[in-house]
C-alpha positions as CSV (number, residue, x, y, z in Angstrom):
1,M,50.4,12.4,47.6
2,R,47.9,15.1,46.5
3,K,50.1,17.8,48.1
4,R,53.1,16.6,46.2
5,L,51.2,16.6,42.9
6,I,50.1,20.2,43.6
7,D,53.7,21.2,44.3
8,L,54.8,19.6,41.0
9,L,52.1,21.5,39.1
10,C,53.1,24.7,40.8
11,L,56.7,24.2,39.7
12,C,55.6,23.8,36.2
13,L,54.4,27.4,36.2
14,P,57.8,29.2,36.5
15,L,59.3,26.7,34.0
16,A,56.5,27.5,31.6
17,L,57.1,31.2,32.1
18,L,60.8,30.9,31.4
19,L,60.0,28.8,28.3
20,A,57.6,31.5,27.1
21,V,60.3,34.2,27.7
22,H,62.7,32.0,25.7
23,I,60.3,31.7,22.7
24,T,58.9,35.3,22.6
25,G,61.9,37.1,24.2
26,P,63.8,38.3,21.1
27,G,60.6,39.8,19.6
28,A,58.9,40.8,22.9
29,P,58.5,44.5,23.8
30,T,60.2,45.9,26.8
31,W,57.0,46.1,28.9
32,A,56.3,42.4,28.4
33,L,59.8,41.5,29.5
34,A,59.5,43.8,32.5
35,I,56.4,42.0,33.6
36,A,58.1,38.7,33.3
37,W,61.1,40.0,35.3
38,V,58.8,41.4,38.0
39,L,57.0,38.0,38.3
40,L,60.3,36.1,38.6
41,T,61.7,38.6,41.0
42,A,58.6,38.3,43.3
43,L,58.9,34.5,43.3
44,A,62.6,34.5,44.1
45,W,62.2,37.3,46.7
46,Y,59.5,35.4,48.6
47,G,61.8,32.4,49.0
48,L,64.8,34.5,50.0
49,W,62.8,36.7,52.4
50,S,61.2,33.8,54.2
51,R,64.5,32.0,54.6
52,A,66.2,35.3,55.8
53,L,63.5,35.8,58.5
54,S,64.0,32.2,59.7
55,R,67.7,32.6,59.9
56,R,67.3,35.9,61.7
57,R,65.0,34.4,64.3
58,A,67.4,31.5,64.9
59,F,70.2,34.1,65.4
60,L,68.1,36.1,67.9
61,N,67.1,33.0,69.8
62,A,70.7,31.8,70.1
63,Y,72.3,35.1,71.2
64,F,69.7,37.3,72.9
65,Q,67.5,37.0,75.9
66,D,63.7,37.1,75.5
67,H,63.4,40.6,77.2
68,S,66.2,42.2,75.1
69,W,65.1,45.2,73.1
70,W,67.5,44.0,70.4
71,R,65.1,41.2,69.5
72,M,62.6,43.9,68.3
73,R,65.3,46.0,66.6
74,L,66.9,43.1,64.7
75,R,63.9,40.8,64.0
76,G,63.9,41.8,60.3
77,G,62.3,44.8,58.7
78,P,62.5,47.0,55.5
79,L,66.3,46.9,55.3
80,L,66.4,43.1,55.3
81,A,63.5,42.9,52.8
82,A,65.2,45.5,50.5
83,R,68.5,43.5,50.6
84,Q,66.7,40.3,49.6
85,L,64.7,42.2,46.9
86,L,67.9,43.6,45.4
87,Q,69.5,40.1,45.4
88,A,66.3,38.7,43.8
89,M,66.3,41.4,41.1
90,L,69.9,40.8,40.1
91,L,69.6,37.0,40.0
92,T,66.3,37.0,38.1
93,L,67.7,39.5,35.6
94,V,70.6,37.1,34.9
95,L,68.1,34.3,34.6
96,L,65.9,36.2,32.2
97,V,68.7,37.0,29.8
98,A,70.1,33.5,30.1
99,V,66.8,31.8,29.1
100,V,66.4,34.1,26.1
101,R,69.8,33.0,24.8
102,L,69.4,29.4,25.8
103,D,69.2,27.4,22.6
104,D,70.1,23.9,23.9
105,S,66.9,21.9,24.1
106,R,68.7,19.4,26.3
107,V,68.9,21.9,29.1
108,W,65.1,22.5,28.9
109,Q,64.6,18.7,29.1
110,L,66.9,18.5,32.1
111,L,65.0,21.2,33.9
112,L,61.7,19.5,33.2
113,L,62.9,16.1,34.4
114,N,64.3,17.7,37.5
115,L,60.9,19.0,38.8
116,P,59.8,15.7,40.4
117,V,63.3,15.3,41.8
118,L,63.0,18.6,43.5
119,V,59.7,17.7,45.1
120,L,60.9,14.3,46.2
121,L,64.1,15.7,47.6
122,H,62.1,18.2,49.7
123,V,59.8,15.4,51.0
124,L,62.8,13.1,51.8
125,I,64.9,15.7,53.5
126,G,61.9,17.0,55.5
127,R,61.3,13.5,56.8
128,L,64.9,12.9,57.6
129,L,65.2,16.2,59.6
130,A,61.8,15.9,61.3
131,G,63.1,14.2,64.4
132,H,66.3,16.2,64.7
133,V,65.5,19.9,63.9
134,S,63.3,22.3,65.7
135,A,60.0,22.7,64.0
136,R,60.3,26.5,64.1
137,F,63.4,26.4,61.9
138,R,62.9,23.2,60.0
139,T,61.5,24.9,56.8
140,E,64.5,27.1,56.3
141,L,67.0,24.3,56.9
142,V,65.2,21.9,54.7
143,W,65.2,24.3,51.8
144,R,68.8,25.1,52.3
145,V,69.8,21.4,52.1
146,V,67.4,20.7,49.2
147,L,68.7,23.6,47.1
148,V,72.3,22.6,47.7
149,M,71.6,19.0,46.9
150,N,69.7,19.8,43.8
151,F,72.4,22.2,42.7
152,L,75.0,19.4,43.1
153,L,72.8,17.1,41.0
154,L,72.1,19.5,38.2
155,F,75.4,21.4,37.9
156,P,77.5,18.4,36.7
157,A,74.9,17.7,34.1
158,L,75.0,21.3,32.8
159,V,78.8,21.2,32.8
160,L,78.7,18.0,30.7
161,L,76.3,19.6,28.3
162,A,78.5,22.7,28.1
163,M,81.6,20.7,27.4
164,H,80.0,18.9,24.5
165,A,78.3,21.9,23.0
166,S,79.5,23.5,19.8
167,Y,81.2,26.9,20.0
168,P,82.4,29.4,17.4
169,E,86.0,28.8,16.3
170,L,88.0,31.7,17.8
171,G,91.5,30.3,17.7
172,E,92.5,32.5,14.8
173,V,91.0,35.8,15.9
174,G,91.9,38.3,18.5
175,L,89.9,38.8,21.7
176,R,88.4,42.2,20.6
177,Q,87.2,40.7,17.3
178,A,85.7,37.7,19.0
179,V,83.8,39.9,21.5
180,W,82.6,42.2,18.8
181,N,81.4,39.4,16.4
182,E,79.5,37.7,19.2
183,M,77.8,41.0,20.3
184,L,76.7,41.6,16.7
185,R,75.0,38.3,16.5
186,Q,72.5,39.3,19.2
187,D,69.1,40.5,18.1
188,A,66.1,41.6,20.1
189,A,63.2,44.0,19.6
190,S,63.7,45.5,23.0
191,E,66.7,47.8,23.3
192,W,66.9,47.1,27.0
193,L,67.1,43.3,26.3
194,L,69.5,43.8,23.4
195,N,72.0,45.6,25.6
196,L,71.8,42.9,28.3
197,M,72.2,40.2,25.6
198,Q,75.2,41.9,24.2
199,L,76.8,42.1,27.6
200,A,76.2,38.4,28.2
201,A,77.5,37.6,24.7
202,A,80.7,39.6,25.4
203,K,81.2,37.5,28.6
204,D,80.7,34.3,26.6
205,A,83.1,35.4,23.9
206,V,85.8,36.1,26.5
207,G,85.3,32.6,28.0
208,W,85.3,30.9,24.6
209,W,88.3,32.8,23.4
210,L,90.4,32.1,26.5
211,G,89.3,28.4,26.4
212,Q,90.7,28.1,22.8
213,Q,93.9,30.0,23.2
214,L,97.4,29.2,24.2
215,L,99.2,32.4,24.9
216,P,103.0,32.0,24.9
217,G,104.6,33.6,27.9
218,L,101.3,34.5,29.5
219,G,100.5,31.3,31.4
220,G,99.6,29.0,28.6
221,P,96.9,26.5,29.7
222,V,96.1,28.7,32.7
223,F,94.2,31.0,30.3
224,Q,92.3,28.0,29.0
225,I,91.3,27.0,32.5
226,G,90.2,30.6,33.1
227,G,88.0,30.5,30.1
228,W,86.3,27.4,31.3
229,L,85.9,28.9,34.8
230,I,84.0,31.8,33.3
231,I,81.6,29.3,31.5
232,L,81.2,27.2,34.6
233,A,80.5,30.3,36.8
234,A,77.8,31.4,34.3
235,E,76.2,28.0,34.4
236,G,76.2,28.0,38.2
237,L,74.7,31.4,38.4
238,F,71.9,30.5,36.0
239,L,71.1,27.3,37.8
240,W,71.1,28.9,41.3
241,S,68.8,31.7,40.1
242,Y,66.4,29.1,38.7
243,L,66.4,27.1,41.9
244,L,65.6,30.2,44.0
245,V,62.6,30.9,41.8
246,C,61.4,27.3,42.3
247,A,61.9,27.5,46.1
248,G,59.8,30.7,46.1
249,V,57.0,29.0,44.2
250,L,56.8,26.1,46.6
251,E,57.0,28.3,49.6
252,I,54.1,30.4,48.4
253,A,52.1,27.2,47.6
254,R,52.7,25.8,51.0
255,H,52.0,29.1,52.8
256,R,48.6,29.4,51.0
257,R,47.8,25.8,51.8
258,R,48.5,26.4,55.5
259,Q,46.3,29.4,55.5
260,R,43.4,27.6,53.9
261,S,43.5,24.4,55.9
262,G,45.4,25.3,59.1
263,D,47.7,22.4,58.5
264,A,50.3,22.4,61.3
265,S,52.3,19.5,59.8
266,E,54.2,22.0,57.6
267,T,55.9,24.6,59.6
268,C,55.7,28.2,58.6
269,T,58.5,30.7,58.5
270,F,56.2,33.5,59.5
271,E,55.0,31.9,62.7
272,K,54.0,34.0,65.6
273,P,56.6,34.6,68.3
274,A,56.6,32.4,71.3
275,A,55.7,33.6,74.8
276,G,58.2,36.2,76.0
277,E,59.4,36.8,72.4
278,H,59.0,40.3,70.9
């Protein structure tokens, strides 16, 4: 129980950071935003890197003999780390801009209420898979299942909130004017953030405009569906980026706990190779 409470407290830290970015973001200088981005990137990268190493080890054990020199060459090095870092940088950049522009308090309440659900899901899935999955790869598989399940729980809720949100009336204006008006509404002290916010606003304006238009001879309702797909894709990318940060936080917390106590009940992604493994 104590471990789960610690996990819950750890999950409050990235949510608090995102809320601070939301509150101070428009007026924050570029260097402060860069620090927040670096912190979020580091958290997401740790989770992505640990899972990538676990998947790579499972691949090597499945297809290569213990004495194969390919085990050493393909076990995961700078290229794999750089790929995960690039992915983490892009996803957390999307997350950073999204939380600055996130004005719906219901979304923040939903993310807060989801924190204990995320911890409980991890405990439940871990126990269900304990007797069926190899301990060496259980951590990565548990996280994969937990992230997908949590995504499937949160995404419909975000979609419902998006469907009942209020949007600018764009039915009587052209696409160019809609995009331009939405970009002009953005404001930030940091030019770097302002450019990113304007880019996100242009994307939103395209989705809203398509969702409100019926274009004769050009597909009609198909364009409306396309607009909603843009909105739904943005919600999904925001949510997945947030969950990856949460996964990184919990992975760091558990790794430090194993280092301090030598607790073998929670498997580690960075475990030493078995006998005969390079």
